[in-house]
FIMIVEX-539727 format. One record per residue (C-alpha): x, z, y; residue in three letters. Coordinates in pm, 1 decimal, m for minus. Each point is the difference from the previous one (the first is absolute). Example, Ala and Ser with C-alpha at 12.3 -4.5 7.8 and 13.67 -1.06 7.14 Angstrom:
x z y resn
1230.0 780.0 m450.0 ala
137.0 m66.0 344.0 ser
% end
This chain:
x z y resn
1161.4 2934.2 243.4 ala
m348.2 m110.5 m102.9 met
m94.5 m59.0 363.9 lys
308.8 m217.8 52.5 arg
m83.9 m193.1 m314.8 arg
m357.9 m53.2 118.5 ala
122.4 m113.2 343.9 glu
244.7 m240.9 m162.5 ala
m277.9 m131.6 m224.4 ala
m225.7 m47.9 302.9 glu
272.2 m184.4 192.9 glu
66.8 m214.3 m302.5 ser
m371.3 m73.0 m36.4 ala
m22.8 m96.9 368.1 asp
297.1 m235.0 m36.1 ala
m154.2 m150.2 m311.4 ala
m331.6 m50.0 176.8 ala
175.3 m183.4 282.7 arg
196.2 m211.6 m247.8 ala
m319.7 m80.5 m190.9 ser
m178.3 m103.1 318.2 ala
292.7 m222.6 99.4 glu
13.0 m156.1 m347.7 ala
m374.1 m64.1 9.4 leu
28.7 m167.0 339.9 ala
282.9 m222.0 m128.5 arg
m202.7 m87.6 m310.8 ala
m303.7 m90.6 209.4 glu
214.1 m216.2 226.7 ala
154.1 m173.1 m302.6 ser
m343.6 m57.5 m149.4 glu
m126.4 m152.1 325.2 ala
307.0 m223.5 26.0 gln
m35.6 m113.9 m361.3 leu
m368.6 m79.4 48.3 lys
80.4 m201.6 313.1 lys
277.6 m191.2 m177.7 gln
m231.0 m78.7 m293.7 leu
m274.9 m112.9 237.3 ala
245.0 m224.6 188.7 asp
128.0 m138.8 m329.9 leu
m353.7 m64.0 m123.8 ala
m75.3 m195.9 318.8 asp
305.2 m222.8 m40.3 ser
m25.6 m79.8 m373.2 val
m110.6 m343.4 m121.4 asp
83.0 40.2 m370.4 asp
m291.2 145.8 m200.4 ala
230.6 184.5 m243.6 ala
186.2 168.2 285.2 val
m329.0 83.6 168.9 ala
m114.8 170.2 m320.2 glu
320.4 207.5 m16.2 val
m43.7 102.2 364.7 val
m363.3 95.8 m69.1 ala
109.3 207.0 m300.2 asp
267.2 171.8 208.1 ala
m250.7 72.5 276.4 thr
m240.1 150.5 m254.8 ala
281.9 207.2 m150.5 ala
97.4 140.1 340.5 val
m363.5 90.3 70.6 ala
m31.9 165.2 m342.3 glu
315.7 207.0 45.9 val
m110.3 107.1 347.4 ala
m343.4 99.6 m132.1 ala
151.3 198.4 m286.9 lys
241.8 173.9 235.1 ala
m278.2 115.0 229.0 ser
m242.0 83.7 m282.8 ala
262.4 186.6 m200.5 ser
109.4 196.3 302.8 gly
m141.2 300.1 m184.2 lys
290.2 174.7 m165.4 lys
m23.2 180.3 m335.0 pro
m77.4 370.3 11.6 ala
315.7 209.1 27.1 leu
m135.7 233.5 m266.5 ser
m2.1 m289.1 m248.7 arg
348.6 m129.0 79.7 met
304.3 74.6 m214.5 arg
323.1 126.3 152.7 lys
162.2 m345.0 m17.1 ala
m294.7 m151.4 191.5 asp
12.0 278.9 257.6 leu
373.1 m61.1 48.2 ile
m58.8 m374.8 37.5 leu
m254.1 60.6 274.7 glu
236.2 246.8 169.2 cys
276.6 m261.5 m12.1 glu
m232.0 m266.9 138.6 ala
m91.8 231.5 286.3 arg
360.0 102.9 64.1 gly
m71.9 365.3 m77.2 leu
268.2 243.3 m116.2 ala
m102.8 105.0 m351.1 phe
322.5 108.4 m171.6 glu
m39.7 324.5 m192.6 gly
m376.2 21.5 50.8 leu
m231.4 80.5 m287.1 lys
m328.8 m180.9 m62.0 val
m218.6 244.4 199.3 pro
239.1 m22.5 296.8 glu
3.9 m380.2 m21.7 leu
m379.6 m1.3 9.1 arg
m6.0 225.4 307.6 val
256.4 m222.9 172.4 leu
m195.1 m317.1 m77.6 leu
m332.8 160.3 88.5 arg
140.6 70.0 347.1 gly
134.9 m354.9 31.6 ala
m333.0 m149.5 m106.5 arg
m185.5 227.4 243.0 ala
225.9 m128.1 279.5 asn
m81.1 m357.1 m108.3 asp
m371.3 74.3 17.1 asn
35.8 170.1 339.2 asn
193.0 m299.2 133.0 ala
m291.2 m231.1 m92.4 asn
% end
C-alpha cells in the first residue's frame, strides 16, 4: 500500500512539474507580449501624461518580472504550516487528501526535486 501511495505521489509530482513548466512558459509568453504592447504604445503616444502612464506600466511589468525570478526560491518545507503545504499541493495539482504534515512535506519535496531536475 505504501509503495502504491509513493508511486501515485510520484506520478502526481510529475504531472505537477509538467503543469508548472507549461504555466511558466505561458507566463513568459504573456510577459513578452505585454512588454511588446507597451513598447508599441510608448512609440505611438504624443500625450505626455499618457506617456508617463505607459512608462509607469513598463516599470511595473519589469519589477514584477524581476520579483518573480528573484523570489523563485520557495520557503523551506520544514517552516511551512499545513495550510501552506496544502496550498502548494493544490497549486501543483497534487493529491493531498488525508495526508498528514510529514507526508505532505515528502510529497512536496519530491515535486520540488523534479522541478530542480527539470531545470
